[in-house]
A tleap script that builds the chain and sets N, CA, C and O, in Angstrom:
source leaprc.protein.ff14SB
mol = sequence {
  NMET ALA LYS TRP ARG ARG GLY ALA THR ARG
  LEU ILE GLY ALA GLY THR ALA ALA TYR GLY
  LEU SER LEU LEU VAL ARG PRO SER SER LEU
  ALA LYS GLN CYS GLY LEU ASP ASN PRO ASP
  ASP PRO SER THR ARG LEU LEU ALA ILE THR
  PHE GLY ALA ARG ASP LEU VAL SER GLY ILE
  SER ILE LEU ARG VAL HIE ASP ARG SER SER
  LEU ARG LEU ALA LEU THR LEU ARG GLY LEU
  PHE ASP LEU GLY ASP ALA ALA ALA CYS ALA
  ALA LEU LEU THR ASP SER GLY ALA ARG MET
  ARG VAL CYS GLY VAL ALA GLY LEU TRP GLY
  ALA LEU SER LEU THR LEU ALA ALA THR CSER
}
set mol.1.N position { 110.765 118.933 121.331 }
set mol.1.CA position { 109.383 118.482 121.425 }
set mol.1.C position { 109.155 117.954 122.840 }
set mol.1.O position { 109.992 117.232 123.382 }
set mol.2.N position { 108.031 118.315 123.426 }
set mol.2.CA position { 107.701 117.841 124.773 }
set mol.2.C position { 107.583 116.317 124.784 }
set mol.2.O position { 107.213 115.694 123.789 }
set mol.3.N position { 107.906 115.746 125.927 }
set mol.3.CA position { 107.917 114.282 126.051 }
set mol.3.C position { 106.556 113.659 125.725 }
set mol.3.O position { 106.499 112.626 125.059 }
set mol.4.N position { 105.457 114.275 126.186 }
set mol.4.CA position { 104.129 113.706 125.916 }
set mol.4.C position { 103.807 113.751 124.428 }
set mol.4.O position { 103.164 112.842 123.902 }
set mol.5.N position { 104.260 114.825 123.737 }
set mol.5.CA position { 104.000 114.918 122.298 }
set mol.5.C position { 104.797 113.873 121.530 }
set mol.5.O position { 104.302 113.286 120.568 }
set mol.6.N position { 106.024 113.647 121.959 }
set mol.6.CA position { 106.854 112.631 121.317 }
set mol.6.C position { 106.202 111.252 121.477 }
set mol.6.O position { 106.160 110.465 120.531 }
set mol.7.N position { 105.695 110.967 122.685 }
set mol.7.CA position { 105.014 109.688 122.924 }
set mol.7.C position { 103.737 109.560 122.114 }
set mol.7.O position { 103.457 108.500 121.555 }
set mol.8.N position { 102.957 110.640 122.048 }
set mol.8.CA position { 101.713 110.614 121.271 }
set mol.8.C position { 102.004 110.442 119.785 }
set mol.8.O position { 101.276 109.743 119.081 }
set mol.9.N position { 103.062 111.077 119.314 }
set mol.9.CA position { 103.443 110.948 117.913 }
set mol.9.C position { 103.859 109.512 117.600 }
set mol.9.O position { 103.487 108.966 116.561 }
set mol.10.N position { 104.619 108.910 118.486 }
set mol.10.CA position { 105.004 107.505 118.290 }
set mol.10.C position { 103.780 106.599 118.312 }
set mol.10.O position { 103.694 105.648 117.535 }
set mol.11.N position { 102.839 106.890 119.195 }
set mol.11.CA position { 101.609 106.104 119.250 }
set mol.11.C position { 100.843 106.204 117.934 }
set mol.11.O position { 100.376 105.194 117.409 }
set mol.12.N position { 100.715 107.403 117.407 }
set mol.12.CA position { 100.025 107.598 116.117 }
set mol.12.C position { 100.752 106.830 115.014 }
set mol.12.O position { 100.115 106.125 114.231 }
set mol.13.N position { 102.068 106.959 114.946 }
set mol.13.CA position { 102.830 106.282 113.909 }
set mol.13.C position { 102.743 104.767 114.018 }
set mol.13.O position { 102.455 104.082 113.036 }
set mol.14.N position { 102.995 104.246 115.222 }
set mol.14.CA position { 102.979 102.791 115.413 }
set mol.14.C position { 101.568 102.230 115.246 }
set mol.14.O position { 101.384 101.180 114.630 }
set mol.15.N position { 100.576 102.926 115.791 }
set mol.15.CA position { 99.193 102.462 115.668 }
set mol.15.C position { 98.719 102.448 114.230 }
set mol.15.O position { 98.036 101.519 113.801 }
set mol.16.N position { 99.081 103.479 113.487 }
set mol.16.CA position { 98.699 103.561 112.080 }
set mol.16.C position { 99.372 102.454 111.268 }
set mol.16.O position { 98.726 101.796 110.452 }
set mol.17.N position { 100.671 102.251 111.496 }
set mol.17.CA position { 101.394 101.198 110.769 }
set mol.17.C position { 100.832 99.819 111.107 }
set mol.17.O position { 100.656 98.984 110.221 }
set mol.18.N position { 100.552 99.582 112.385 }
set mol.18.CA position { 100.013 98.280 112.806 }
set mol.18.C position { 98.634 98.038 112.194 }
set mol.18.O position { 98.337 96.934 111.737 }
set mol.19.N position { 97.792 99.076 112.186 }
set mol.19.CA position { 96.468 98.930 111.587 }
set mol.19.C position { 96.593 98.638 110.093 }
set mol.19.O position { 95.899 97.768 109.568 }
set mol.20.N position { 97.474 99.362 109.412 }
set mol.20.CA position { 97.674 99.123 107.983 }
set mol.20.C position { 98.127 97.702 107.711 }
set mol.20.O position { 97.628 97.049 106.795 }
set mol.21.N position { 99.073 97.221 108.507 }
set mol.21.CA position { 99.557 95.852 108.346 }
set mol.21.C position { 98.436 94.844 108.590 }
set mol.21.O position { 98.327 93.841 107.885 }
set mol.22.N position { 97.604 95.119 109.596 }
set mol.22.CA position { 96.503 94.189 109.889 }
set mol.22.C position { 95.527 94.092 108.724 }
set mol.22.O position { 94.992 93.017 108.453 }
set mol.23.N position { 95.291 95.202 108.032 }
set mol.23.CA position { 94.397 95.171 106.868 }
set mol.23.C position { 95.026 94.423 105.702 }
set mol.23.O position { 94.328 93.750 104.943 }
set mol.24.N position { 96.340 94.538 105.556 }
set mol.24.CA position { 97.021 93.812 104.482 }
set mol.24.C position { 97.011 92.311 104.742 }
set mol.24.O position { 96.877 91.514 103.813 }
set mol.25.N position { 97.151 91.929 106.005 }
set mol.25.CA position { 97.173 90.511 106.364 }
set mol.25.C position { 95.766 89.920 106.318 }
set mol.25.O position { 95.575 88.779 105.895 }
set mol.26.N position { 94.785 90.706 106.755 }
set mol.26.CA position { 93.407 90.211 106.832 }
set mol.26.C position { 92.422 91.274 106.323 }
set mol.26.O position { 91.762 91.936 107.124 }
set mol.27.N position { 92.321 91.436 105.011 }
set mol.27.CA position { 91.447 92.472 104.445 }
set mol.27.C position { 89.988 92.338 104.875 }
set mol.27.O position { 89.273 93.340 104.927 }
set mol.28.N position { 89.535 91.140 105.181 }
set mol.28.CA position { 88.132 90.948 105.563 }
set mol.28.C position { 87.780 91.666 106.866 }
set mol.28.O position { 86.603 91.893 107.144 }
set mol.29.N position { 88.782 92.026 107.664 }
set mol.29.CA position { 88.488 92.710 108.929 }
set mol.29.C position { 87.857 94.082 108.694 }
set mol.29.O position { 87.092 94.560 109.531 }
set mol.30.N position { 88.167 94.714 107.570 }
set mol.30.CA position { 87.559 96.013 107.270 }
set mol.30.C position { 86.054 95.877 107.080 }
set mol.30.O position { 85.291 96.748 107.497 }
set mol.31.N position { 85.631 94.797 106.456 }
set mol.31.CA position { 84.200 94.568 106.239 }
set mol.31.C position { 83.468 94.491 107.575 }
set mol.31.O position { 82.390 95.065 107.728 }
set mol.32.N position { 84.039 93.795 108.525 }
set mol.32.CA position { 83.417 93.675 109.848 }
set mol.32.C position { 83.342 95.038 110.531 }
set mol.32.O position { 82.302 95.403 111.079 }
set mol.33.N position { 84.435 95.784 110.499 }
set mol.33.CA position { 84.466 97.103 111.135 }
set mol.33.C position { 83.426 98.046 110.541 }
set mol.33.O position { 82.814 98.840 111.255 }
set mol.34.N position { 83.236 97.950 109.233 }
set mol.34.CA position { 82.340 98.865 108.524 }
set mol.34.C position { 80.916 98.338 108.369 }
set mol.34.O position { 80.064 99.013 107.792 }
set mol.35.N position { 80.655 97.139 108.877 }
set mol.35.CA position { 79.320 96.568 108.756 }
set mol.35.C position { 78.953 96.214 107.332 }
set mol.35.O position { 77.785 96.308 106.953 }
set mol.36.N position { 79.930 95.807 106.535 }
set mol.36.CA position { 79.684 95.428 105.149 }
set mol.36.C position { 79.281 93.960 105.080 }
set mol.36.O position { 79.753 93.141 105.869 }
set mol.37.N position { 78.417 93.639 104.146 }
set mol.37.CA position { 77.828 92.302 104.072 }
set mol.37.C position { 78.786 91.207 103.623 }
set mol.37.O position { 78.761 90.104 104.168 }
set mol.38.N position { 79.622 91.495 102.646 }
set mol.38.CA position { 80.430 90.431 102.043 }
set mol.38.C position { 81.919 90.755 102.164 }
set mol.38.O position { 82.448 91.527 101.364 }
set mol.39.N position { 82.598 90.173 103.157 }
set mol.39.CA position { 84.022 90.471 103.347 }
set mol.39.C position { 84.905 89.978 102.209 }
set mol.39.O position { 86.033 90.446 102.058 }
set mol.40.N position { 84.409 89.041 101.407 }
set mol.40.CA position { 85.205 88.496 100.314 }
set mol.40.C position { 84.940 89.179 98.972 }
set mol.40.O position { 85.531 88.805 97.959 }
set mol.41.N position { 84.060 90.173 98.961 }
set mol.41.CA position { 83.785 90.911 97.739 }
set mol.41.C position { 85.081 91.577 97.261 }
set mol.41.O position { 85.798 92.173 98.064 }
set mol.42.N position { 85.384 91.483 95.970 }
set mol.42.CA position { 86.632 92.082 95.463 }
set mol.42.C position { 86.748 93.583 95.755 }
set mol.42.O position { 87.847 94.083 95.994 }
set mol.43.N position { 85.633 94.293 95.736 }
set mol.43.CA position { 85.674 95.729 96.031 }
set mol.43.C position { 86.068 95.988 97.480 }
set mol.43.O position { 86.829 96.912 97.767 }
set mol.44.N position { 85.551 95.173 98.384 }
set mol.44.CA position { 85.892 95.303 99.798 }
set mol.44.C position { 87.365 94.989 100.011 }
set mol.44.O position { 88.053 95.691 100.751 }
set mol.45.N position { 87.842 93.945 99.369 }
set mol.45.CA position { 89.265 93.572 99.497 }
set mol.45.C position { 90.165 94.662 98.919 }
set mol.45.O position { 91.201 94.984 99.501 }
set mol.46.N position { 89.775 95.230 97.781 }
set mol.46.CA position { 90.550 96.309 97.165 }
set mol.46.C position { 90.633 97.507 98.110 }
set mol.46.O position { 91.709 98.068 98.314 }
set mol.47.N position { 89.505 97.892 98.682 }
set mol.47.CA position { 89.486 99.011 99.613 }
set mol.47.C position { 90.375 98.738 100.823 }
set mol.47.O position { 91.142 99.606 101.240 }
set mol.48.N position { 90.275 97.547 101.382 }
set mol.48.CA position { 91.066 97.197 102.558 }
set mol.48.C position { 92.554 97.197 102.245 }
set mol.48.O position { 93.352 97.696 103.039 }
set mol.49.N position { 92.933 96.654 101.121 }
set mol.49.CA position { 94.350 96.603 100.757 }
set mol.49.C position { 94.878 98.009 100.468 }
set mol.49.O position { 96.016 98.325 100.814 }
set mol.50.N position { 94.068 98.844 99.842 }
set mol.50.CA position { 94.458 100.223 99.582 }
set mol.50.C position { 94.650 100.976 100.895 }
set mol.50.O position { 95.670 101.638 101.087 }
set mol.51.N position { 93.669 100.878 101.803 }
set mol.51.CA position { 93.796 101.514 103.123 }
set mol.51.C position { 95.003 100.953 103.875 }
set mol.51.O position { 95.747 101.696 104.515 }
set mol.52.N position { 95.187 99.651 103.791 }
set mol.52.CA position { 96.288 99.012 104.503 }
set mol.52.C position { 97.644 99.516 104.037 }
set mol.52.O position { 98.498 99.855 104.857 }
set mol.53.N position { 97.847 99.566 102.734 }
set mol.53.CA position { 99.122 100.051 102.201 }
set mol.53.C position { 99.342 101.513 102.567 }
set mol.53.O position { 100.435 101.895 102.984 }
set mol.54.N position { 98.318 102.318 102.412 }
set mol.54.CA position { 98.422 103.744 102.740 }
set mol.54.C position { 98.764 103.944 104.208 }
set mol.54.O position { 99.642 104.738 104.545 }
set mol.55.N position { 98.066 103.221 105.084 }
set mol.55.CA position { 98.288 103.399 106.514 }
set mol.55.C position { 99.636 102.852 106.959 }
set mol.55.O position { 100.280 103.439 107.829 }
set mol.56.N position { 100.072 101.750 106.387 }
set mol.56.CA position { 101.390 101.214 106.726 }
set mol.56.C position { 102.484 102.226 106.364 }
set mol.56.O position { 103.360 102.518 107.178 }
set mol.57.N position { 102.428 102.748 105.155 }
set mol.57.CA position { 103.432 103.720 104.711 }
set mol.57.C position { 103.338 105.009 105.535 }
set mol.57.O position { 104.362 105.564 105.932 }
set mol.58.N position { 102.136 105.478 105.787 }
set mol.58.CA position { 101.947 106.696 106.561 }
set mol.58.C position { 102.484 106.540 107.984 }
set mol.58.O position { 103.162 107.431 108.495 }
set mol.59.N position { 102.184 105.423 108.613 }
set mol.59.CA position { 102.649 105.187 109.981 }
set mol.59.C position { 104.164 105.091 110.056 }
set mol.59.O position { 104.783 105.660 110.955 }
set mol.60.N position { 104.758 104.374 109.115 }
set mol.60.CA position { 106.220 104.262 109.087 }
set mol.60.C position { 106.845 105.630 108.843 }
set mol.60.O position { 107.875 105.956 109.433 }
set mol.61.N position { 106.236 106.422 107.987 }
set mol.61.CA position { 106.753 107.774 107.726 }
set mol.61.C position { 106.785 108.611 108.996 }
set mol.61.O position { 107.767 109.306 109.258 }
set mol.62.N position { 105.727 108.549 109.779 }
set mol.62.CA position { 105.679 109.308 111.037 }
set mol.62.C position { 106.782 108.838 111.980 }
set mol.62.O position { 107.408 109.653 112.657 }
set mol.63.N position { 107.019 107.546 112.029 }
set mol.63.CA position { 108.040 106.999 112.931 }
set mol.63.C position { 109.470 107.303 112.463 }
set mol.63.O position { 110.385 107.383 113.282 }
set mol.64.N position { 109.659 107.468 111.169 }
set mol.64.CA position { 111.020 107.575 110.626 }
set mol.64.C position { 111.513 108.989 110.361 }
set mol.64.O position { 112.710 109.175 110.143 }
set mol.65.N position { 110.647 109.987 110.370 }
set mol.65.CA position { 111.107 111.347 110.052 }
set mol.65.C position { 112.047 111.847 111.141 }
set mol.65.O position { 111.943 111.458 112.304 }
set mol.66.N position { 112.973 112.723 110.732 }
set mol.66.CA position { 113.974 113.203 111.672 }
set mol.66.C position { 113.951 114.708 111.867 }
set mol.66.O position { 114.605 115.220 112.775 }
set mol.67.N position { 113.218 115.419 111.040 }
set mol.67.CA position { 113.182 116.868 111.228 }
set mol.67.C position { 111.743 117.326 111.445 }
set mol.67.O position { 110.790 116.650 111.056 }
set mol.68.N position { 111.615 118.462 112.061 }
set mol.68.CA position { 110.315 118.987 112.491 }
set mol.68.C position { 109.362 119.236 111.331 }
set mol.68.O position { 108.184 118.894 111.431 }
set mol.69.N position { 109.831 119.818 110.237 }
set mol.69.CA position { 108.902 120.130 109.140 }
set mol.69.C position { 108.393 118.849 108.459 }
set mol.69.O position { 107.236 118.788 108.041 }
set mol.70.N position { 109.246 117.843 108.349 }
set mol.70.CA position { 108.792 116.566 107.773 }
set mol.70.C position { 107.786 115.883 108.692 }
set mol.70.O position { 106.826 115.273 108.223 }
set mol.71.N position { 108.005 115.985 109.996 }
set mol.71.CA position { 107.059 115.409 110.955 }
set mol.71.C position { 105.710 116.108 110.856 }
set mol.71.O position { 104.664 115.459 110.860 }
set mol.72.N position { 105.738 117.429 110.767 }
set mol.72.CA position { 104.475 118.174 110.618 }
set mol.72.C position { 103.724 117.731 109.368 }
set mol.72.O position { 102.511 117.524 109.400 }
set mol.73.N position { 104.455 117.588 108.272 }
set mol.73.CA position { 103.823 117.167 107.016 }
set mol.73.C position { 103.245 115.759 107.145 }
set mol.73.O position { 102.108 115.518 106.740 }
set mol.74.N position { 104.017 114.831 107.704 }
set mol.74.CA position { 103.535 113.444 107.851 }
set mol.74.C position { 102.295 113.395 108.744 }
set mol.74.O position { 101.341 112.681 108.436 }
set mol.75.N position { 102.300 114.146 109.845 }
set mol.75.CA position { 101.134 114.162 110.744 }
set mol.75.C position { 99.934 114.855 110.106 }
set mol.75.O position { 98.795 114.429 110.300 }
set mol.76.N position { 100.180 115.912 109.353 }
set mol.76.CA position { 99.076 116.603 108.664 }
set mol.76.C position { 98.431 115.685 107.630 }
set mol.76.O position { 97.206 115.599 107.550 }
set mol.77.N position { 99.246 115.007 106.849 }
set mol.77.CA position { 98.692 114.068 105.863 }
set mol.77.C position { 97.910 112.958 106.548 }
set mol.77.O position { 96.819 112.599 106.105 }
set mol.78.N position { 98.463 112.414 107.624 }
set mol.78.CA position { 97.762 111.363 108.379 }
set mol.78.C position { 96.402 111.871 108.845 }
set mol.78.O position { 95.391 111.187 108.687 }
set mol.79.N position { 96.379 113.062 109.415 }
set mol.79.CA position { 95.129 113.638 109.889 }
set mol.79.C position { 94.121 113.841 108.770 }
set mol.79.O position { 92.935 113.560 108.939 }
set mol.80.N position { 94.589 114.328 107.635 }
set mol.80.CA position { 93.683 114.546 106.500 }
set mol.80.C position { 93.168 113.230 105.933 }
set mol.80.O position { 92.007 113.139 105.536 }
set mol.81.N position { 94.029 112.203 105.892 }
set mol.81.CA position { 93.560 110.881 105.459 }
set mol.81.C position { 92.417 110.413 106.353 }
set mol.81.O position { 91.378 109.963 105.869 }
set mol.82.N position { 92.623 110.524 107.667 }
set mol.82.CA position { 91.603 110.038 108.605 }
set mol.82.C position { 90.316 110.853 108.531 }
set mol.82.O position { 89.224 110.287 108.584 }
set mol.83.N position { 90.430 112.165 108.410 }
set mol.83.CA position { 89.212 112.973 108.293 }
set mol.83.C position { 88.492 112.676 106.979 }
set mol.83.O position { 87.262 112.679 106.932 }
set mol.84.N position { 89.244 112.423 105.926 }
set mol.84.CA position { 88.634 112.008 104.655 }
set mol.84.C position { 87.921 110.676 104.785 }
set mol.84.O position { 86.822 110.496 104.261 }
set mol.85.N position { 88.555 109.736 105.492 }
set mol.85.CA position { 87.911 108.440 105.735 }
set mol.85.C position { 86.615 108.627 106.525 }
set mol.85.O position { 85.594 108.014 106.212 }
set mol.86.N position { 86.667 109.476 107.548 }
set mol.86.CA position { 85.471 109.711 108.368 }
set mol.86.C position { 84.350 110.306 107.524 }
set mol.86.O position { 83.195 109.899 107.653 }
set mol.87.N position { 84.676 111.256 106.671 }
set mol.87.CA position { 83.656 111.879 105.821 }
set mol.87.C position { 83.069 110.876 104.830 }
set mol.87.O position { 81.855 110.827 104.633 }
set mol.88.N position { 83.935 110.079 104.209 }
set mol.88.CA position { 83.458 109.087 103.245 }
set mol.88.C position { 82.575 108.046 103.927 }
set mol.88.O position { 81.531 107.666 103.397 }
set mol.89.N position { 82.994 107.591 105.096 }
set mol.89.CA position { 82.205 106.581 105.816 }
set mol.89.C position { 80.885 107.164 106.311 }
set mol.89.O position { 79.862 106.479 106.309 }
set mol.90.N position { 80.905 108.419 106.732 }
set mol.90.CA position { 79.659 109.068 107.170 }
set mol.90.C position { 78.663 109.130 106.018 }
set mol.90.O position { 77.460 108.956 106.215 }
set mol.91.N position { 79.165 109.376 104.835 }
set mol.91.CA position { 78.287 109.509 103.671 }
set mol.91.C position { 77.845 108.165 103.094 }
set mol.91.O position { 76.759 108.069 102.523 }
set mol.92.N position { 78.674 107.124 103.236 }
set mol.92.CA position { 78.423 105.904 102.470 }
set mol.92.C position { 78.071 104.656 103.270 }
set mol.92.O position { 77.440 103.749 102.727 }
set mol.93.N position { 78.458 104.578 104.539 }
set mol.93.CA position { 78.137 103.366 105.298 }
set mol.93.C position { 76.659 103.350 105.653 }
set mol.93.O position { 76.106 104.358 106.092 }
set mol.94.N position { 76.028 102.210 105.463 }
set mol.94.CA position { 74.594 102.110 105.726 }
set mol.94.C position { 74.271 101.585 107.115 }
set mol.94.O position { 73.173 101.827 107.617 }
set mol.95.N position { 75.186 100.879 107.746 }
set mol.95.CA position { 74.990 100.375 109.109 }
set mol.95.C position { 75.270 101.517 110.080 }
set mol.95.O position { 76.413 101.954 110.209 }
set mol.96.N position { 74.233 102.005 110.765 }
set mol.96.CA position { 74.399 103.203 111.600 }
set mol.96.C position { 75.373 102.998 112.756 }
set mol.96.O position { 76.117 103.917 113.099 }
set mol.97.N position { 75.384 101.818 113.359 }
set mol.97.CA position { 76.326 101.554 114.445 }
set mol.97.C position { 77.761 101.568 113.954 }
set mol.97.O position { 78.635 102.173 114.574 }
set mol.98.N position { 77.993 100.905 112.848 }
set mol.98.CA position { 79.338 100.881 112.256 }
set mol.98.C position { 79.744 102.285 111.828 }
set mol.98.O position { 80.889 102.691 112.025 }
set mol.99.N position { 78.804 103.026 111.242 }
set mol.99.CA position { 79.095 104.398 110.807 }
set mol.99.C position { 79.547 105.242 111.985 }
set mol.99.O position { 80.530 105.974 111.874 }
set mol.100.N position { 78.852 105.157 113.106 }
set mol.100.CA position { 79.226 105.952 114.280 }
set mol.100.C position { 80.601 105.539 114.808 }
set mol.100.O position { 81.418 106.401 115.133 }
set mol.101.N position { 80.866 104.240 114.896 }
set mol.101.CA position { 82.163 103.762 115.407 }
set mol.101.C position { 83.304 104.172 114.489 }
set mol.101.O position { 84.299 104.740 114.940 }
set mol.102.N position { 83.158 103.883 113.199 }
set mol.102.CA position { 84.226 104.161 112.253 }
set mol.102.C position { 84.481 105.662 112.155 }
set mol.102.O position { 85.631 106.102 112.181 }
set mol.103.N position { 83.423 106.438 112.044 }
set mol.103.CA position { 83.586 107.891 111.937 }
set mol.103.C position { 84.172 108.472 113.227 }
set mol.103.O position { 84.998 109.384 113.184 }
set mol.104.N position { 83.749 107.951 114.350 }
set mol.104.CA position { 84.272 108.429 115.626 }
set mol.104.C position { 85.755 108.158 115.775 }
set mol.104.O position { 86.519 109.047 116.153 }
set mol.105.N position { 86.167 106.935 115.480 }
set mol.105.CA position { 87.586 106.575 115.601 }
set mol.105.C position { 88.421 107.345 114.579 }
set mol.105.O position { 89.453 107.916 114.932 }
set mol.106.N position { 87.992 107.365 113.332 }
set mol.106.CA position { 88.753 108.069 112.293 }
set mol.106.C position { 88.807 109.569 112.587 }
set mol.106.O position { 89.856 110.193 112.427 }
set mol.107.N position { 87.700 110.143 113.010 }
set mol.107.CA position { 87.675 111.572 113.329 }
set mol.107.C position { 88.579 111.923 114.500 }
set mol.107.O position { 89.285 112.930 114.469 }
set mol.108.N position { 88.554 111.091 115.528 }
set mol.108.CA position { 89.409 111.322 116.697 }
set mol.108.C position { 90.884 111.178 116.325 }
set mol.108.O position { 91.709 112.009 116.705 }
set mol.109.N position { 91.206 110.137 115.592 }
set mol.109.CA position { 92.593 109.892 115.158 }
set mol.109.C position { 93.066 111.059 114.276 }
set mol.109.O position { 94.198 111.521 114.417 }
set mol.110.N position { 92.203 111.532 113.371 }
set mol.110.CA position { 92.538 112.658 112.508 }
set mol.110.C position { 92.762 113.934 113.295 }
set mol.110.O position { 93.718 114.669 113.045 }
set mol.111.N position { 91.873 114.198 114.254 }
set mol.111.CA position { 92.012 115.404 115.075 }
set mol.111.C position { 93.299 115.361 115.899 }
set mol.111.O position { 93.986 116.374 116.033 }
set mol.112.N position { 93.622 114.201 116.446 }
set mol.112.CA position { 94.837 114.064 117.230 }
set mol.112.C position { 96.063 114.293 116.344 }
set mol.112.O position { 96.992 114.994 116.743 }
set mol.113.N position { 96.071 113.713 115.159 }
set mol.113.CA position { 97.200 113.892 114.239 }
set mol.113.C position { 97.373 115.358 113.870 }
set mol.113.O position { 98.494 115.868 113.873 }
set mol.114.N position { 96.277 116.041 113.551 }
set mol.114.CA position { 96.362 117.457 113.176 }
set mol.114.C position { 96.780 118.325 114.356 }
set mol.114.O position { 97.510 119.299 114.178 }
set mol.115.N position { 96.326 117.984 115.556 }
set mol.115.CA position { 96.733 118.722 116.741 }
set mol.115.C position { 98.228 118.566 116.991 }
set mol.115.O position { 98.917 119.538 117.298 }
set mol.116.N position { 98.722 117.344 116.858 }
set mol.116.CA position { 100.159 117.112 117.025 }
set mol.116.C position { 100.961 117.830 115.948 }
set mol.116.O position { 102.037 118.361 116.223 }
set mol.117.N position { 100.443 117.849 114.726 }
set mol.117.CA position { 101.142 118.562 113.641 }
set mol.117.C position { 101.222 120.045 113.951 }
set mol.117.O position { 102.258 120.670 113.727 }
set mol.118.N position { 100.151 120.609 114.457 }
set mol.118.CA position { 100.107 122.033 114.735 }
set mol.118.C position { 101.005 122.431 115.913 }
set mol.118.O position { 101.471 123.568 115.978 }
set mol.119.N position { 101.243 121.519 116.821 }
set mol.119.CA position { 102.036 121.843 118.010 }
set mol.119.C position { 103.471 121.340 117.932 }
set mol.119.O position { 104.240 121.504 118.879 }
set mol.120.N position { 103.832 120.729 116.810 }
set mol.120.CA position { 105.204 120.194 116.670 }
set mol.120.C position { 106.153 121.252 116.149 }
set mol.120.O position { 107.341 120.982 115.970 }
savepdb mol mol.pdb
quit
């Protein structure tokens, strides 16, 4: 694997794991990012904890795989998770500024993950 791809893959893995951990530690941060009114609402906390656990496990998986096909699978799943998040947020977030930010970041992260999967 080319050196830049290895670095980008580590960035995706570490960034995803760190983001997941941050949501587990502070679920209310998702409400702020998404422009949601009540950060303490049980539904918001459930969503944040679910995203946090998924992203922590996904990021660690990307960092820990040792063979090319497992890396491709981990990066493909990461990319699909992010594109799914972008689609869901595009359809459901009512704050237009938050919708653009969240969809932009998730879409970019998803595209990068899928590009790395395709070139690994």
